[in-house]
C-alpha positions in Angstrom: 40.2 -10.9 -5.3 40.1 -12.6 -8.7 37.4 -15.0 -7.5 35.3 -12.1 -6.1 35.5 -10.2 -9.4 34.7 -13.4 -11.3 31.5 -14.1 -9.3 30.5 -10.4 -9.4 30.9 -10.4 -13.1 28.7 -13.5 -13.4 26.0 -11.9 -11.3 26.0 -8.8 -13.3 25.8 -10.8 -16.5 22.7 -12.3 -15.0 21.4 -8.8 -14.3 22.0 -7.8 -17.9 20.2 -11.0 -19.1 17.3 -10.2 -16.7 16.9 -6.7 -18.2 16.9 -8.0 -21.7 14.3 -10.7 -20.9 12.2 -8.3 -18.9 12.2 -5.9 -21.9 11.3 -8.7 -24.3 8.6 -10.3 -22.1 7.3 -6.9 -20.9 7.4 -7.6 -17.2 9.1 -5.8 -14.3 12.9 -6.0 -14.2 12.9 -6.7 -10.4 10.7 -9.7 -10.9 12.8 -11.1 -13.7 15.9 -10.7 -11.6 14.2 -12.8 -8.9 13.2 -15.5 -11.5 16.7 -15.5 -13.1 18.3 -15.7 -9.6 16.2 -18.7 -8.7 17.1 -20.5 -12.0 20.8 -19.7 -11.4 20.6 -21.1 -7.9 18.8 -24.2 -9.1 21.3 -24.9 -11.8 24.3 -24.3 -9.6 22.8 -26.7 -6.9 22.5 -29.5 -9.4 26.0 -28.9 -10.9 27.6 -28.8 -7.5 28.6 -25.1 -7.7 26.1 -23.6 -5.3 28.7 -22.5 -2.8 30.6 -20.8 -5.6 27.8 -18.2 -5.9 29.0 -16.5 -2.7 25.4 -15.9 -1.5 26.5 -15.7 2.1 29.8 -14.0 1.5 30.4 -10.8 3.4 30.7 -8.7 0.3 27.5 -10.0 -1.1 25.6 -9.4 2.2 27.0 -5.9 2.4 26.0 -5.0 -1.2 22.5 -6.5 -0.9 21.9 -5.0 2.5 23.0 -1.6 1.4 20.8 -1.9 -1.7 17.8 -2.8 0.5 18.4 0.2 2.7 18.9 2.7 -0.2 15.9 1.4 -2.1 13.8 1.7 1.1 15.2 5.2 1.7 14.3 6.3 -1.8 10.8 4.9 -1.3 10.4 6.9 1.9 11.7 10.0 0.1 8.7 9.8 -2.3 6.3 10.3 0.6 6.2 14.0 1.4 4.8 14.4 4.9 2.3 16.9 3.8 1.0 14.4 1.2 0.9 11.7 3.8 -1.2 13.8 6.2 -3.9 14.1 3.5 -3.8 10.3 3.0 -3.5 9.2 6.6 -6.8 7.5 6.7 -6.2 5.5 3.5 -2.7 4.3 4.4 -3.6 3.5 8.0 -6.7 1.4 7.2 -5.2 -0.4 4.2 -1.9 -0.9 5.9 -3.3 -2.3 9.1 -5.7 -4.7 7.3 -2.9 -5.7 5.0 -1.0 -6.9 8.1 -3.7 -8.4 10.3 -5.6 -10.3 7.6 -2.7 -12.6 6.5 -1.1 -12.7 10.0 -4.2 -14.2 11.5 -5.1 -16.3 8.5 -1.7 -17.8 7.8 -1.1 -18.4 11.5 -4.3 -20.4 11.7 -3.6 -22.3 8.4 -0.1 -23.3 9.5 -1.2 -24.4 13.0 -4.4 -26.2 12.3 -4.1 -27.3 8.7 -0.4 -28.2 8.6 0.1 -29.1 12.3 3.0 -26.7 13.1 3.7 -25.6 16.6 2.3 -22.4 18.0 5.5 -20.4 17.8 6.3 -21.7 14.3 2.8 -20.8 13.2 3.0 -17.3 14.6 6.4 -16.8 12.9 4.9 -18.0 9.7 2.0 -15.6 10.0 4.4 -12.7 10.6 6.6 -13.6 7.7 3.6 -13.9 5.3 1.9 -10.7 6.5 4.4 -8.5 4.8 4.2 -6.3 1.7 7.4 -6.0 -0.3 8.5 -2.4 -0.3 11.5 -3.3 -2.5 9.3 -4.8 -5.2 6.5 -2.3 -5.0 8.9 0.7 -5.2 10.8 -0.8 -8.0 7.6 -1.3 -10.0 6.3 2.2 -9.0 9.6 3.6 -10.2 9.7 1.6 -13.4 6.3 2.7 -14.6 6.3 6.2 -13.1 3.6 5.7 -10.5 5.9 6.9 -7.7 5.0 10.5 -8.8 1.3 9.9 -8.7 -1.2 10.3 -5.8 -2.1 6.6 -6.5 1.5 5.4 -6.1 2.1 7.4 -3.0 -0.9 5.8 -1.4 0.4 2.3 -2.1 3.8 3.2 -0.7 2.3 4.7 2.4 0.1 1.6 3.0 3.2 -0.6 2.5 5.0 1.2 5.2 2.2 0.8 7.7 1.9 -2.9 6.8 5.6 -3.6 7.3 5.7 -1.5 10.4 3.0 -3.9 11.9 5.2 -6.8 10.9 8.3 -5.4 12.6 6.3 -4.5 15.8 4.8 -8.0 15.9 8.1 -9.7 15.5 9.6 -7.6 18.2 6.7 -8.0 20.7 6.3 -11.8 20.2 9.8 -13.0 19.8 12.6 -10.3 20.1 13.7 -9.3 23.6 13.1 -5.7 24.7 16.3 -4.6 26.3 18.3 -1.4 27.0 19.6 -1.7 23.5 16.1 -1.3 22.1 15.6 1.8 24.2 18.9 3.3 22.9 17.9 2.5 19.3 14.5 4.1 19.7 16.0 7.2 21.4 18.5 7.8 18.7 15.9 7.3 16.0 13.6 9.8 17.7 16.4 12.3 18.1 17.3 12.0 14.3 13.6 12.5 13.4 13.9 16.0 14.8 17.5 16.8 13.8 18.3 15.0 10.6 16.7 17.4 8.2 18.2 20.6 9.7 21.6 18.9 9.7 21.2 17.8 6.1 20.0 21.2 4.9 23.0 22.8 6.5 25.4 20.4 4.7 23.6 21.0 1.4 23.8 24.8 1.8 27.4 24.8 3.0 29.1 22.1 1.0 26.8 20.9 -1.9 28.0 21.7 -5.5 31.5 22.4 -4.1 32.7 19.0 -3.1 32.4 15.5 -4.6 29.0 14.1 -3.9 28.9 15.0 -0.3 25.1 14.5 -0.1 25.4 10.8 -1.2 28.2 10.3 1.3 26.1 11.9 4.0 23.0 9.7 3.2 25.1 6.5 3.2 26.8 7.5 6.5 23.4 8.0 8.2 21.9 4.8 6.8 24.9 2.6 7.5 25.4 4.0 11.0 21.7 3.4 11.9 22.0 0.0 10.3 24.7 -0.9 12.7 22.7 0.4 15.7 19.6 -1.4 14.5 21.4 -4.7 14.2 23.1 -4.2 17.5 19.7 -3.6 19.2 18.1 -6.7 17.5 16.0 -4.7 15.0 16.4 -4.4 11.2 18.2 -1.6 9.4 15.5 -1.2 6.7 12.9 0.3 9.0 14.9 3.5 10.0 16.0 3.9 6.3 12.3 4.3 5.4 11.6 6.7 8.2 14.6 8.9 7.3 13.6 8.9 3.7 10.3 10.4 4.7 12.0 13.0 6.9 14.3 14.1 4.0 11.5 14.0 1.4 11.2 17.8 1.1 15.0 18.2 0.9 15.2 15.5 -1.8 12.5 17.2 -3.8 14.6 20.3 -4.2 17.2 18.5 -6.3 15.8 16.0 -8.7 19.3 15.5 -10.3 20.8 14.2 -7.1 17.8 11.9 -6.6 18.2 10.5 -10.1 21.9 9.8 -9.5 21.2 8.1 -6.3 18.6 5.9 -8.0 21.1 5.0 -10.7 23.6 3.9 -8.1 20.9 1.9 -6.3 19.1 0.3 -9.3 22.1 -0.1 -11.5 24.5 -1.6 -9.0 23.0 -2.7 -5.7 19.4 -3.9 -6.1 20.2 -6.3 -9.0 22.4 -8.2 -6.6 19.6 -8.0 -3.9 16.9 -9.4 -6.2 19.1 -12.1 -7.8 20.3 -13.3 -4.4 16.7 -13.4 -3.1 15.8 -15.7 -5.9 18.9 -17.9 -5.6 18.2 -18.5 -1.9 15.0 -20.4 -2.7 15.5 -24.1 -2.3 13.7 -25.3 -5.4 14.4 -29.1 -4.6 12.9 -28.7 -1.1 9.8 -27.0 -2.6 9.5 -29.7 -5.3 9.8 -32.5 -2.7 6.6 -31.4 -0.9 4.9 -28.8 -3.2 1.6 -29.0 -1.3 2.9 -27.1 1.7 4.4 -24.4 -0.4 1.2 -24.0 -2.5 -0.9 -23.9 0.7 1.2 -21.1 2.2 1.4 -19.1 -1.0 -2.4 -19.4 -1.6 -3.1 -18.6 2.1 -1.0 -15.4 1.9 -2.4 -14.1 -1.3 -6.1 -15.0 -0.6 -6.1 -13.6 2.9 -4.6 -10.4 1.6 -7.1 -10.1 -1.2 -10.1 -11.0 1.1 -9.1 -8.4 3.6 -7.8 -5.6 1.3 -10.1 -5.5 -1.7 -13.2 -4.4 0.3 -11.2 -1.7 2.1 -9.5 -0.4 -1.1 -12.9 -0.1 -2.7 -13.6 2.8 -0.2 -10.7 4.8 -1.7 -10.5 3.7 -5.3 -13.4 3.2 -7.7 -12.0 2.1 -11.0 -11.5 -1.7 -11.5 -7.9 -1.4 -12.6 -6.9 0.7 -9.7 -8.6 -1.5 -7.1 -7.1 -4.7 -8.3 -3.6 -3.2 -9.0 -3.5 -1.8 -5.5 -4.7 -5.1 -4.0 -2.3 -7.3 -5.9 0.8 -5.1 -5.2 -0.1 -5.1 -1.5 -0.2 -8.9 -1.7 3.5 -9.1 -2.5 6.3 -10.0 -0.1 10.1 -10.2 0.0 12.3 -8.1 2.3 10.6 -8.3 5.7 9.2 -11.7 5.0 12.6 -13.3 4.4 14.1 -11.3 7.3 11.3 -12.7 9.6 11.8 -16.3 8.3 15.6 -16.0 8.8 15.1 -14.7 12.3 12.9 -17.8 13.1 15.5 -20.2 11.6 18.5 -18.7 13.5 16.6 -18.7 16.8 15.3 -22.3 16.3 11.7 -21.2 16.1 11.3 -23.0 12.7 13.1 -25.8 11.0 15.2 -25.5 7.9 12.4 -27.2 5.9 9.8 -24.8 7.3 12.1 -22.0 6.4 12.3 -23.1 2.8 8.5 -23.3 2.5 8.0 -19.9 4.0 10.7 -18.2 2.0 9.5 -19.9 -1.2 6.0 -18.7 -0.6 7.3 -15.2 0.2 9.3 -14.9 -3.0 6.6 -16.5 -5.1 4.2 -13.8 -3.7 6.7 -11.2 -5.0 6.5 -12.6 -8.5 3.0 -13.9 -9.2 0.7 -11.1 -8.0 2.9 -8.5 -9.6 3.0 -10.3 -12.9 -0.8 -10.5 -12.9 -1.2 -6.9 -11.8 1.1 -5.6 -14.6 -0.4 -7.8 -17.2 -4.1 -7.4 -16.6 -4.7 -4.5 -14.3 -2.1 -1.8 -15.1 -3.9 1.6 -14.6 -2.5 3.2 -17.7 -4.8 6.2 -17.4 -2.8 7.4 -14.4 0.4 7.6 -16.4 1.5 10.9 -18.1 2.7 8.9 -21.1 0.5 5.8 -21.8 2.4 2.5 -22.1 1.7 0.8 -25.3 1.3 -3.0 -25.5 4.3 -3.3 -27.7 6.5 -0.8 -25.8 8.1 -1.4 -22.4 9.9 1.5 -20.7 13.6 1.2 -20.6 15.8 2.8 -17.9 16.6 5.9 -20.0 12.9 6.6 -20.6 12.2 6.2 -16.9 14.9 8.5 -15.8 13.9 11.1 -18.3 10.3 11.0 -17.1 11.5 11.4 -13.5 
């Protein structure tokens, strides 16, 4: 246990360092955690201590997986179904274009320009078609956009985009078996019953027992995570759906939501973002940087070319259009999941995996840095962000 505590302490020192650097450099904390994680991984590799980072240890996978589920659940909880109905056209159009444009473009680039096989090219297109819900929601939360109509539109479009990715991965590669039917049936059943059950627990037991609502949410997410993995799906998708289902219930108690965010952002997601950065094989990328740059450029450009004209139909100010487009150009969770699926099923090689994951993670950093630096729509914030003032966690929680 001493070794686990030592490694965990080291990772949380990296998380603290990331927060300080993000505050000084005035960029998103999530992005800085990815950058610091990649530097830690690079240094550990050269010093011969990469295995000591415990990136594939069970406790690390559990914490990061739970963090991804909780962060996605909280993102879904921001999307009140009534609000989503009023934005159904926007999120559907932008979300579908955000999926199909890079999926088609990056598949063609990897097949015809780089000479990859058909299956590897399709897998590459799927992995690079994603939008990072984790990064987008972390940025929305950090600046307070999650409470705005603008932010809810972005989160909704992200959901549609990533839903397309999951469906494409399942239709093209994953087998459709009785396990899939069971998973879908249980998910549909909970869509209709989860909120009444949750409301009953809140009325009967909340404020009388120790954090029963948090325990209930974790029980549902982890249980469905087990069922999703058993069926060959991913646990992040039902987490988002259940967050949307419980959005109205969550709105009724902002204090509970803030505590759940503190648990997620203070404990779990730093490990998630740091690990994501550390998994990038920088030596592999430096060995053949051209392939990495082509994939990264292909993902971002196909996103921009497809999305910007569509977003212009719904947003008219320059800052809003470019901020929306650039955040939709990010990738992380489903991109790395898709790439890992391809590696474990021998669809892509280890080198191809490193190129794809490197492009995915770089797309989480570069577009978001540009968006926050040059196109931040300050006019949408209740309290304008000054050039010499970055919001800290206390300020964010107070605003929420």
